[in-house]
PyMOL Python script that loads the backbone (N, CA, C, O; Angstrom):
from pymol import cmd

cmd.read_pdbstr("""\
ATOM      1  N   UNK A   1      -4.232  23.646 -52.133  1.00  0.00           N
ATOM      2  CA  UNK A   1      -5.087  23.378 -50.995  1.00  0.00           C
ATOM      3  C   UNK A   1      -4.375  23.763 -49.693  1.00  0.00           C
ATOM      4  O   UNK A   1      -5.012  24.237 -48.752  1.00  0.00           O
ATOM      5  N   UNK A   2      -3.077  23.562 -49.642  1.00  0.00           N
ATOM      6  CA  UNK A   2      -2.318  23.904 -48.431  1.00  0.00           C
ATOM      7  C   UNK A   2      -2.461  25.393 -48.108  1.00  0.00           C
ATOM      8  O   UNK A   2      -2.515  25.773 -46.938  1.00  0.00           O
ATOM      9  N   UNK A   3      -2.521  26.235 -49.145  1.00  0.00           N
ATOM     10  CA  UNK A   3      -2.685  27.672 -48.917  1.00  0.00           C
ATOM     11  C   UNK A   3      -4.032  27.981 -48.265  1.00  0.00           C
ATOM     12  O   UNK A   3      -4.126  28.871 -47.420  1.00  0.00           O
ATOM     13  N   UNK A   4      -5.076  27.243 -48.661  1.00  0.00           N
ATOM     14  CA  UNK A   4      -6.387  27.463 -48.055  1.00  0.00           C
ATOM     15  C   UNK A   4      -6.387  27.053 -46.584  1.00  0.00           C
ATOM     16  O   UNK A   4      -7.003  27.719 -45.752  1.00  0.00           O
ATOM     17  N   UNK A   5      -5.703  25.966 -46.266  1.00  0.00           N
ATOM     18  CA  UNK A   5      -5.589  25.550 -44.873  1.00  0.00           C
ATOM     19  C   UNK A   5      -4.836  26.618 -44.081  1.00  0.00           C
ATOM     20  O   UNK A   5      -5.209  26.939 -42.953  1.00  0.00           O
ATOM     21  N   UNK A   6      -3.785  27.163 -44.672  1.00  0.00           N
ATOM     22  CA  UNK A   6      -3.027  28.220 -43.993  1.00  0.00           C
ATOM     23  C   UNK A   6      -3.893  29.456 -43.754  1.00  0.00           C
ATOM     24  O   UNK A   6      -3.820  30.063 -42.686  1.00  0.00           O
ATOM     25  N   UNK A   7      -4.705  29.830 -44.731  1.00  0.00           N
ATOM     26  CA  UNK A   7      -5.596  30.987 -44.560  1.00  0.00           C
ATOM     27  C   UNK A   7      -6.633  30.722 -43.471  1.00  0.00           C
ATOM     28  O   UNK A   7      -6.943  31.603 -42.669  1.00  0.00           O
ATOM     29  N   UNK A   8      -7.163  29.506 -43.451  1.00  0.00           N
ATOM     30  CA  UNK A   8      -8.121  29.142 -42.399  1.00  0.00           C
ATOM     31  C   UNK A   8      -7.450  29.182 -41.033  1.00  0.00           C
ATOM     32  O   UNK A   8      -8.060  29.600 -40.049  1.00  0.00           O
ATOM     33  N   UNK A   9      -6.197  28.748 -40.972  1.00  0.00           N
ATOM     34  CA  UNK A   9      -5.443  28.809 -39.713  1.00  0.00           C
ATOM     35  C   UNK A   9      -5.262  30.252 -39.254  1.00  0.00           C
ATOM     36  O   UNK A   9      -5.376  30.553 -38.066  1.00  0.00           O
ATOM     37  N   UNK A  10      -4.983  31.125 -40.187  1.00  0.00           N
ATOM     38  CA  UNK A  10      -4.830  32.548 -39.848  1.00  0.00           C
ATOM     39  C   UNK A  10      -6.147  33.102 -39.301  1.00  0.00           C
ATOM     40  O   UNK A  10      -6.146  33.845 -38.319  1.00  0.00           O
ATOM     41  N   UNK A  11      -7.261  32.749 -39.925  1.00  0.00           N
ATOM     42  CA  UNK A  11      -8.574  33.216 -39.466  1.00  0.00           C
ATOM     43  C   UNK A  11      -8.837  32.761 -38.041  1.00  0.00           C
ATOM     44  O   UNK A  11      -9.179  33.570 -37.178  1.00  0.00           O
ATOM     45  N   UNK A  12      -8.678  31.469 -37.792  1.00  0.00           N
ATOM     46  CA  UNK A  12      -9.005  30.966 -36.457  1.00  0.00           C
ATOM     47  C   UNK A  12      -8.002  31.456 -35.416  1.00  0.00           C
ATOM     48  O   UNK A  12      -8.371  31.704 -34.269  1.00  0.00           O
ATOM     49  N   UNK A  13      -6.746  31.596 -35.808  1.00  0.00           N
ATOM     50  CA  UNK A  13      -5.728  32.065 -34.877  1.00  0.00           C
ATOM     51  C   UNK A  13      -5.943  33.532 -34.501  1.00  0.00           C
ATOM     52  O   UNK A  13      -5.822  33.899 -33.332  1.00  0.00           O
ATOM     53  N   UNK A  14      -6.256  34.354 -35.477  1.00  0.00           N
ATOM     54  CA  UNK A  14      -6.485  35.773 -35.199  1.00  0.00           C
ATOM     55  C   UNK A  14      -7.780  35.974 -34.411  1.00  0.00           C
ATOM     56  O   UNK A  14      -7.854  36.851 -33.551  1.00  0.00           O
ATOM     57  N   UNK A  15      -8.795  35.166 -34.702  1.00  0.00           N
ATOM     58  CA  UNK A  15     -10.039  35.254 -33.930  1.00  0.00           C
ATOM     59  C   UNK A  15      -9.762  34.896 -32.474  1.00  0.00           C
ATOM     60  O   UNK A  15     -10.251  35.568 -31.566  1.00  0.00           O
ATOM     61  N   UNK A  16      -8.984  33.846 -32.247  1.00  0.00           N
ATOM     62  CA  UNK A  16      -8.607  33.469 -30.884  1.00  0.00           C
ATOM     63  C   UNK A  16      -7.843  34.604 -30.215  1.00  0.00           C
ATOM     64  O   UNK A  16      -8.170  35.006 -29.098  1.00  0.00           O
ATOM     65  N   UNK A  17      -6.842  35.112 -30.888  1.00  0.00           N
ATOM     66  CA  UNK A  17      -6.000  36.158 -30.318  1.00  0.00           C
ATOM     67  C   UNK A  17      -6.802  37.403 -29.968  1.00  0.00           C
ATOM     68  O   UNK A  17      -6.666  37.942 -28.869  1.00  0.00           O
ATOM     69  N   UNK A  18      -7.634  37.860 -30.893  1.00  0.00           N
ATOM     70  CA  UNK A  18      -8.372  39.091 -30.619  1.00  0.00           C
ATOM     71  C   UNK A  18      -9.512  38.871 -29.642  1.00  0.00           C
ATOM     72  O   UNK A  18      -9.538  39.494 -28.580  1.00  0.00           O
ATOM     73  N   UNK A  19     -10.456  37.998 -29.978  1.00  0.00           N
ATOM     74  CA  UNK A  19     -11.683  37.895 -29.195  1.00  0.00           C
ATOM     75  C   UNK A  19     -11.469  37.274 -27.820  1.00  0.00           C
ATOM     76  O   UNK A  19     -12.131  37.673 -26.862  1.00  0.00           O
ATOM     77  N   UNK A  20     -10.569  36.318 -27.701  1.00  0.00           N
ATOM     78  CA  UNK A  20     -10.379  35.648 -26.420  1.00  0.00           C
ATOM     79  C   UNK A  20      -9.320  36.324 -25.550  1.00  0.00           C
ATOM     80  O   UNK A  20      -9.445  36.342 -24.325  1.00  0.00           O
ATOM     81  N   UNK A  21      -8.282  36.877 -26.172  1.00  0.00           N
ATOM     82  CA  UNK A  21      -7.156  37.381 -25.395  1.00  0.00           C
ATOM     83  C   UNK A  21      -7.082  38.905 -25.329  1.00  0.00           C
ATOM     84  O   UNK A  21      -6.852  39.455 -24.252  1.00  0.00           O
ATOM     85  N   UNK A  22      -7.269  39.598 -26.443  1.00  0.00           N
ATOM     86  CA  UNK A  22      -7.105  41.057 -26.462  1.00  0.00           C
ATOM     87  C   UNK A  22      -8.398  41.818 -26.193  1.00  0.00           C
ATOM     88  O   UNK A  22      -8.390  42.810 -25.464  1.00  0.00           O
ATOM     89  N   UNK A  23      -9.485  41.376 -26.760  1.00  0.00           N
ATOM     90  CA  UNK A  23     -10.749  42.115 -26.656  1.00  0.00           C
ATOM     91  C   UNK A  23     -11.199  42.360 -25.216  1.00  0.00           C
ATOM     92  O   UNK A  23     -11.677  43.456 -24.922  1.00  0.00           O
ATOM     93  N   UNK A  24     -11.068  41.390 -24.302  1.00  0.00           N
ATOM     94  CA  UNK A  24     -11.502  41.700 -22.939  1.00  0.00           C
ATOM     95  C   UNK A  24     -10.778  42.908 -22.343  1.00  0.00           C
ATOM     96  O   UNK A  24     -11.400  43.734 -21.675  1.00  0.00           O
ATOM     97  N   UNK A  25      -9.492  43.012 -22.578  1.00  0.00           N
ATOM     98  CA  UNK A  25      -8.745  44.162 -22.067  1.00  0.00           C
ATOM     99  C   UNK A  25      -9.163  45.445 -22.781  1.00  0.00           C
ATOM    100  O   UNK A  25      -9.340  46.485 -22.145  1.00  0.00           O
ATOM    101  N   UNK A  26      -9.318  45.370 -24.095  1.00  0.00           N
ATOM    102  CA  UNK A  26      -9.650  46.557 -24.872  1.00  0.00           C
ATOM    103  C   UNK A  26     -11.083  47.031 -24.630  1.00  0.00           C
ATOM    104  O   UNK A  26     -11.326  48.232 -24.511  1.00  0.00           O
ATOM    105  N   UNK A  27     -12.021  46.106 -24.558  1.00  0.00           N
ATOM    106  CA  UNK A  27     -13.430  46.476 -24.466  1.00  0.00           C
ATOM    107  C   UNK A  27     -13.908  46.695 -23.031  1.00  0.00           C
ATOM    108  O   UNK A  27     -14.744  47.562 -22.773  1.00  0.00           O
ATOM    109  N   UNK A  28     -13.377  45.910 -22.110  1.00  0.00           N
ATOM    110  CA  UNK A  28     -13.817  46.036 -20.721  1.00  0.00           C
ATOM    111  C   UNK A  28     -12.907  46.954 -19.921  1.00  0.00           C
ATOM    112  O   UNK A  28     -13.286  47.441 -18.856  1.00  0.00           O
ATOM    113  N   UNK A  29     -11.710  47.188 -20.435  1.00  0.00           N
ATOM    114  CA  UNK A  29     -10.769  48.091 -19.780  1.00  0.00           C
ATOM    115  C   UNK A  29      -9.809  47.349 -18.870  1.00  0.00           C
ATOM    116  O   UNK A  29     -10.143  46.324 -18.274  1.00  0.00           O
ATOM    117  N   UNK A  30      -8.622  47.892 -18.782  1.00  0.00           N
ATOM    118  CA  UNK A  30      -7.595  47.281 -17.942  1.00  0.00           C
ATOM    119  C   UNK A  30      -7.938  47.398 -16.460  1.00  0.00           C
ATOM    120  O   UNK A  30      -7.381  46.676 -15.633  1.00  0.00           O
ATOM    121  N   UNK A  31      -8.849  48.302 -16.125  1.00  0.00           N
ATOM    122  CA  UNK A  31      -9.247  48.488 -14.726  1.00  0.00           C
ATOM    123  C   UNK A  31     -10.314  47.480 -14.292  1.00  0.00           C
ATOM    124  O   UNK A  31     -10.603  47.351 -13.102  1.00  0.00           O
ATOM    125  N   UNK A  32     -10.895  46.769 -15.257  1.00  0.00           N
ATOM    126  CA  UNK A  32     -11.961  45.814 -14.927  1.00  0.00           C
ATOM    127  C   UNK A  32     -11.414  44.693 -14.056  1.00  0.00           C
ATOM    128  O   UNK A  32     -10.236  44.342 -14.119  1.00  0.00           O
ATOM    129  N   UNK A  33     -12.293  44.155 -13.254  1.00  0.00           N
ATOM    130  CA  UNK A  33     -11.940  43.026 -12.390  1.00  0.00           C
ATOM    131  C   UNK A  33     -11.428  41.871 -13.256  1.00  0.00           C
ATOM    132  O   UNK A  33     -12.112  41.469 -14.197  1.00  0.00           O
ATOM    133  N   UNK A  34     -10.253  41.332 -12.963  1.00  0.00           N
ATOM    134  CA  UNK A  34      -9.701  40.249 -13.771  1.00  0.00           C
ATOM    135  C   UNK A  34     -10.613  39.020 -13.862  1.00  0.00           C
ATOM    136  O   UNK A  34     -10.534  38.260 -14.828  1.00  0.00           O
ATOM    137  N   UNK A  35     -11.471  38.825 -12.867  1.00  0.00           N
ATOM    138  CA  UNK A  35     -12.358  37.660 -12.905  1.00  0.00           C
ATOM    139  C   UNK A  35     -13.450  37.794 -13.969  1.00  0.00           C
ATOM    140  O   UNK A  35     -14.064  36.797 -14.349  1.00  0.00           O
ATOM    141  N   UNK A  36     -13.697  39.016 -14.454  1.00  0.00           N
ATOM    142  CA  UNK A  36     -14.688  39.210 -15.519  1.00  0.00           C
ATOM    143  C   UNK A  36     -14.042  39.693 -16.810  1.00  0.00           C
ATOM    144  O   UNK A  36     -14.731  39.846 -17.819  1.00  0.00           O
ATOM    145  N   UNK A  37     -12.754  39.931 -16.800  1.00  0.00           N
ATOM    146  CA  UNK A  37     -12.046  40.416 -17.991  1.00  0.00           C
ATOM    147  C   UNK A  37     -11.596  39.213 -18.823  1.00  0.00           C
ATOM    148  O   UNK A  37     -10.411  38.892 -18.911  1.00  0.00           O
ATOM    149  N   UNK A  38     -12.595  38.562 -19.430  1.00  0.00           N
ATOM    150  CA  UNK A  38     -12.365  37.370 -20.242  1.00  0.00           C
ATOM    151  C   UNK A  38     -13.510  37.244 -21.244  1.00  0.00           C
ATOM    152  O   UNK A  38     -14.364  38.127 -21.330  1.00  0.00           O
ATOM    153  N   UNK A  39     -13.528  36.153 -21.998  1.00  0.00           N
ATOM    154  CA  UNK A  39     -14.567  35.985 -23.023  1.00  0.00           C
ATOM    155  C   UNK A  39     -15.966  35.958 -22.397  1.00  0.00           C
ATOM    156  O   UNK A  39     -16.934  36.373 -23.034  1.00  0.00           O
ATOM    157  N   UNK A  40     -16.078  35.475 -21.162  1.00  0.00           N
ATOM    158  CA  UNK A  40     -17.384  35.444 -20.509  1.00  0.00           C
ATOM    159  C   UNK A  40     -17.845  36.844 -20.115  1.00  0.00           C
ATOM    160  O   UNK A  40     -19.040  37.139 -20.139  1.00  0.00           O
ATOM    161  N   UNK A  41     -16.897  37.705 -19.754  1.00  0.00           N
ATOM    162  CA  UNK A  41     -17.227  39.103 -19.478  1.00  0.00           C
ATOM    163  C   UNK A  41     -17.697  39.817 -20.732  1.00  0.00           C
ATOM    164  O   UNK A  41     -18.630  40.620 -20.690  1.00  0.00           O
ATOM    165  N   UNK A  42     -17.041  39.516 -21.853  1.00  0.00           N
ATOM    166  CA  UNK A  42     -17.481  40.077 -23.145  1.00  0.00           C
ATOM    167  C   UNK A  42     -18.878  39.554 -23.464  1.00  0.00           C
ATOM    168  O   UNK A  42     -19.739  40.307 -23.918  1.00  0.00           O
ATOM    169  N   UNK A  43     -19.098  38.267 -23.227  1.00  0.00           N
ATOM    170  CA  UNK A  43     -20.408  37.668 -23.493  1.00  0.00           C
ATOM    171  C   UNK A  43     -21.503  38.353 -22.673  1.00  0.00           C
ATOM    172  O   UNK A  43     -22.612  38.555 -23.166  1.00  0.00           O
ATOM    173  N   UNK A  44     -21.198  38.703 -21.447  1.00  0.00           N
ATOM    174  CA  UNK A  44     -22.187  39.379 -20.597  1.00  0.00           C
ATOM    175  C   UNK A  44     -22.448  40.814 -21.054  1.00  0.00           C
ATOM    176  O   UNK A  44     -23.590  41.274 -21.028  1.00  0.00           O
ATOM    177  N   UNK A  45     -21.389  41.526 -21.477  1.00  0.00           N
ATOM    178  CA  UNK A  45     -21.542  42.933 -21.838  1.00  0.00           C
ATOM    179  C   UNK A  45     -21.877  43.150 -23.307  1.00  0.00           C
ATOM    180  O   UNK A  45     -22.650  44.046 -23.642  1.00  0.00           O
ATOM    181  N   UNK A  46     -21.307  42.345 -24.171  1.00  0.00           N
ATOM    182  CA  UNK A  46     -21.515  42.495 -25.619  1.00  0.00           C
ATOM    183  C   UNK A  46     -21.728  41.120 -26.248  1.00  0.00           C
ATOM    184  O   UNK A  46     -20.850  40.605 -26.941  1.00  0.00           O
ATOM    185  N   UNK A  47     -22.895  40.532 -26.003  1.00  0.00           N
ATOM    186  CA  UNK A  47     -23.133  39.148 -26.430  1.00  0.00           C
ATOM    187  C   UNK A  47     -22.997  38.926 -27.935  1.00  0.00           C
ATOM    188  O   UNK A  47     -22.494  37.887 -28.361  1.00  0.00           O
ATOM    189  N   UNK A  48     -23.433  39.876 -28.735  1.00  0.00           N
ATOM    190  CA  UNK A  48     -23.345  39.693 -30.185  1.00  0.00           C
ATOM    191  C   UNK A  48     -21.884  39.627 -30.642  1.00  0.00           C
ATOM    192  O   UNK A  48     -21.534  38.808 -31.491  1.00  0.00           O
ATOM    193  N   UNK A  49     -21.041  40.486 -30.081  1.00  0.00           N
ATOM    194  CA  UNK A  49     -19.630  40.485 -30.447  1.00  0.00           C
ATOM    195  C   UNK A  49     -18.948  39.183 -30.007  1.00  0.00           C
ATOM    196  O   UNK A  49     -18.140  38.625 -30.749  1.00  0.00           O
ATOM    197  N   UNK A  50     -19.269  38.709 -28.820  1.00  0.00           N
ATOM    198  CA  UNK A  50     -18.688  37.459 -28.330  1.00  0.00           C
ATOM    199  C   UNK A  50     -19.097  36.300 -29.224  1.00  0.00           C
ATOM    200  O   UNK A  50     -18.268  35.461 -29.578  1.00  0.00           O
ATOM    201  N   UNK A  51     -20.364  36.251 -29.587  1.00  0.00           N
ATOM    202  CA  UNK A  51     -20.836  35.176 -30.476  1.00  0.00           C
ATOM    203  C   UNK A  51     -20.166  35.248 -31.844  1.00  0.00           C
ATOM    204  O   UNK A  51     -19.819  34.219 -32.424  1.00  0.00           O
ATOM    205  N   UNK A  52     -19.986  36.457 -32.353  1.00  0.00           N
ATOM    206  CA  UNK A  52     -19.305  36.616 -33.648  1.00  0.00           C
ATOM    207  C   UNK A  52     -17.868  36.099 -33.585  1.00  0.00           C
ATOM    208  O   UNK A  52     -17.402  35.442 -34.516  1.00  0.00           O
ATOM    209  N   UNK A  53     -17.173  36.392 -32.496  1.00  0.00           N
ATOM    210  CA  UNK A  53     -15.792  35.930 -32.343  1.00  0.00           C
ATOM    211  C   UNK A  53     -15.704  34.424 -32.235  1.00  0.00           C
ATOM    212  O   UNK A  53     -14.836  33.800 -32.846  1.00  0.00           O
ATOM    213  N   UNK A  54     -16.603  33.835 -31.456  1.00  0.00           N
ATOM    214  CA  UNK A  54     -16.626  32.379 -31.314  1.00  0.00           C
ATOM    215  C   UNK A  54     -16.971  31.736 -32.653  1.00  0.00           C
ATOM    216  O   UNK A  54     -16.374  30.729 -33.034  1.00  0.00           O
ATOM    217  N   UNK A  55     -17.915  32.307 -33.352  1.00  0.00           N
ATOM    218  CA  UNK A  55     -18.328  31.766 -34.660  1.00  0.00           C
ATOM    219  C   UNK A  55     -17.200  31.883 -35.689  1.00  0.00           C
ATOM    220  O   UNK A  55     -16.965  30.950 -36.456  1.00  0.00           O
ATOM    221  N   UNK A  56     -16.508  33.008 -35.710  1.00  0.00           N
ATOM    222  CA  UNK A  56     -15.407  33.188 -36.661  1.00  0.00           C
ATOM    223  C   UNK A  56     -14.331  32.134 -36.438  1.00  0.00           C
ATOM    224  O   UNK A  56     -13.831  31.544 -37.395  1.00  0.00           O
ATOM    225  N   UNK A  57     -13.976  31.898 -35.196  1.00  0.00           N
ATOM    226  CA  UNK A  57     -12.962  30.873 -34.897  1.00  0.00           C
ATOM    227  C   UNK A  57     -13.471  29.501 -35.317  1.00  0.00           C
ATOM    228  O   UNK A  57     -12.719  28.697 -35.869  1.00  0.00           O
ATOM    229  N   UNK A  58     -14.730  29.235 -35.059  1.00  0.00           N
ATOM    230  CA  UNK A  58     -15.323  27.952 -35.440  1.00  0.00           C
ATOM    231  C   UNK A  58     -15.299  27.744 -36.949  1.00  0.00           C
ATOM    232  O   UNK A  58     -15.025  26.641 -37.420  1.00  0.00           O
ATOM    233  N   UNK A  59     -15.584  28.797 -37.708  1.00  0.00           N
ATOM    234  CA  UNK A  59     -15.543  28.701 -39.171  1.00  0.00           C
ATOM    235  C   UNK A  59     -14.142  28.355 -39.645  1.00  0.00           C
ATOM    236  O   UNK A  59     -13.980  27.496 -40.511  1.00  0.00           O
ATOM    237  N   UNK A  60     -13.127  29.011 -39.091  1.00  0.00           N
ATOM    238  CA  UNK A  60     -11.748  28.699 -39.448  1.00  0.00           C
ATOM    239  C   UNK A  60     -11.405  27.252 -39.154  1.00  0.00           C
ATOM    240  O   UNK A  60     -10.758  26.586 -39.962  1.00  0.00           O
ATOM    241  N   UNK A  61     -11.837  26.759 -37.992  1.00  0.00           N
ATOM    242  CA  UNK A  61     -11.565  25.374 -37.627  1.00  0.00           C
ATOM    243  C   UNK A  61     -12.313  24.390 -38.530  1.00  0.00           C
ATOM    244  O   UNK A  61     -11.784  23.331 -38.867  1.00  0.00           O
ATOM    245  N   UNK A  62     -13.523  24.733 -38.914  1.00  0.00           N
ATOM    246  CA  UNK A  62     -14.290  23.860 -39.808  1.00  0.00           C
ATOM    247  C   UNK A  62     -13.637  23.753 -41.175  1.00  0.00           C
ATOM    248  O   UNK A  62     -13.615  22.674 -41.767  1.00  0.00           O
ATOM    249  N   UNK A  63     -13.108  24.855 -41.681  1.00  0.00           N
ATOM    250  CA  UNK A  63     -12.414  24.835 -42.974  1.00  0.00           C
ATOM    251  C   UNK A  63     -11.169  23.958 -42.874  1.00  0.00           C
ATOM    252  O   UNK A  63     -10.901  23.146 -43.760  1.00  0.00           O
ATOM    253  N   UNK A  64     -10.409  24.126 -41.788  1.00  0.00           N
ATOM    254  CA  UNK A  64      -9.215  23.294 -41.588  1.00  0.00           C
ATOM    255  C   UNK A  64      -9.601  21.820 -41.551  1.00  0.00           C
ATOM    256  O   UNK A  64      -8.945  20.990 -42.181  1.00  0.00           O
ATOM    257  N   UNK A  65     -10.655  21.495 -40.822  1.00  0.00           N
ATOM    258  CA  UNK A  65     -11.098  20.107 -40.718  1.00  0.00           C
ATOM    259  C   UNK A  65     -11.568  19.565 -42.067  1.00  0.00           C
ATOM    260  O   UNK A  65     -11.259  18.429 -42.427  1.00  0.00           O
ATOM    261  N   UNK A  66     -12.304  20.369 -42.800  1.00  0.00           N
ATOM    262  CA  UNK A  66     -12.807  19.938 -44.112  1.00  0.00           C
ATOM    263  C   UNK A  66     -11.677  19.646 -45.077  1.00  0.00           C
ATOM    264  O   UNK A  66     -11.705  18.645 -45.793  1.00  0.00           O
ATOM    265  N   UNK A  67     -10.673  20.528 -45.096  1.00  0.00           N
ATOM    266  CA  UNK A  67      -9.578  20.376 -46.053  1.00  0.00           C
ATOM    267  C   UNK A  67      -8.450  19.461 -45.555  1.00  0.00           C
ATOM    268  O   UNK A  67      -7.788  18.795 -46.351  1.00  0.00           O
ATOM    269  N   UNK A  68      -8.239  19.436 -44.243  1.00  0.00           N
ATOM    270  CA  UNK A  68      -7.089  18.712 -43.709  1.00  0.00           C
ATOM    271  C   UNK A  68      -7.413  17.418 -42.987  1.00  0.00           C
ATOM    272  O   UNK A  68      -6.511  16.661 -42.628  1.00  0.00           O
ATOM    273  N   UNK A  69      -8.706  17.159 -42.770  1.00  0.00           N
ATOM    274  CA  UNK A  69      -9.098  15.908 -42.136  1.00  0.00           C
ATOM    275  C   UNK A  69      -9.283  16.001 -40.633  1.00  0.00           C
ATOM    276  O   UNK A  69      -9.979  15.165 -40.055  1.00  0.00           O
ATOM    277  N   UNK A  70      -8.688  16.985 -39.983  1.00  0.00           N
ATOM    278  CA  UNK A  70      -8.897  17.212 -38.545  1.00  0.00           C
ATOM    279  C   UNK A  70      -8.652  18.681 -38.232  1.00  0.00           C
ATOM    280  O   UNK A  70      -7.959  19.378 -38.974  1.00  0.00           O
ATOM    281  N   UNK A  71      -9.228  19.145 -37.125  1.00  0.00           N
ATOM    282  CA  UNK A  71      -9.170  20.577 -36.796  1.00  0.00           C
ATOM    283  C   UNK A  71      -7.817  21.036 -36.310  1.00  0.00           C
ATOM    284  O   UNK A  71      -7.414  22.171 -36.566  1.00  0.00           O
ATOM    285  N   UNK A  72      -7.120  20.175 -35.620  1.00  0.00           N
ATOM    286  CA  UNK A  72      -5.843  20.566 -35.020  1.00  0.00           C
ATOM    287  C   UNK A  72      -4.708  19.780 -35.661  1.00  0.00           C
ATOM    288  O   UNK A  72      -4.760  18.552 -35.733  1.00  0.00           O
ATOM    289  N   UNK A  73      -3.713  20.469 -36.113  1.00  0.00           N
ATOM    290  CA  UNK A  73      -2.512  19.876 -36.729  1.00  0.00           C
ATOM    291  C   UNK A  73      -2.843  18.884 -37.845  1.00  0.00           C
ATOM    292  O   UNK A  73      -2.479  17.711 -37.764  1.00  0.00           O
ATOM    293  N   UNK A  74      -3.537  19.359 -38.894  1.00  0.00           N
ATOM    294  CA  UNK A  74      -3.793  18.453 -40.016  1.00  0.00           C
ATOM    295  C   UNK A  74      -2.480  18.090 -40.710  1.00  0.00           C
ATOM    296  O   UNK A  74      -1.531  18.875 -40.726  1.00  0.00           O
ATOM    297  N   UNK A  75      -2.448  16.914 -41.267  1.00  0.00           N
ATOM    298  CA  UNK A  75      -1.220  16.460 -41.949  1.00  0.00           C
ATOM    299  C   UNK A  75      -1.000  17.213 -43.243  1.00  0.00           C
ATOM    300  O   UNK A  75      -0.019  16.963 -43.944  1.00  0.00           O
TER     301      UNK A  75
END
""", "prot")
cmd.dss("prot")
cmd.show_as("cartoon", "prot")
cmd.util.cbc("prot")
cmd.orient("prot")
């Protein structure tokens, strides 16, 4: 079961890293205004992709919660 929690952690962590941190720079460009170069800027320009990223992270957190009892730092 610990391996499944670890896999769920990888899913939610990579979704956070890509969709929240890297994707705004990659998709909106480094020249974009920093005030819109974030998940909300992605949501405005590519709503389906933003929703998919948020949903993927949520799925990872739900698996962690189901198997570990809480979403963050399960015992």
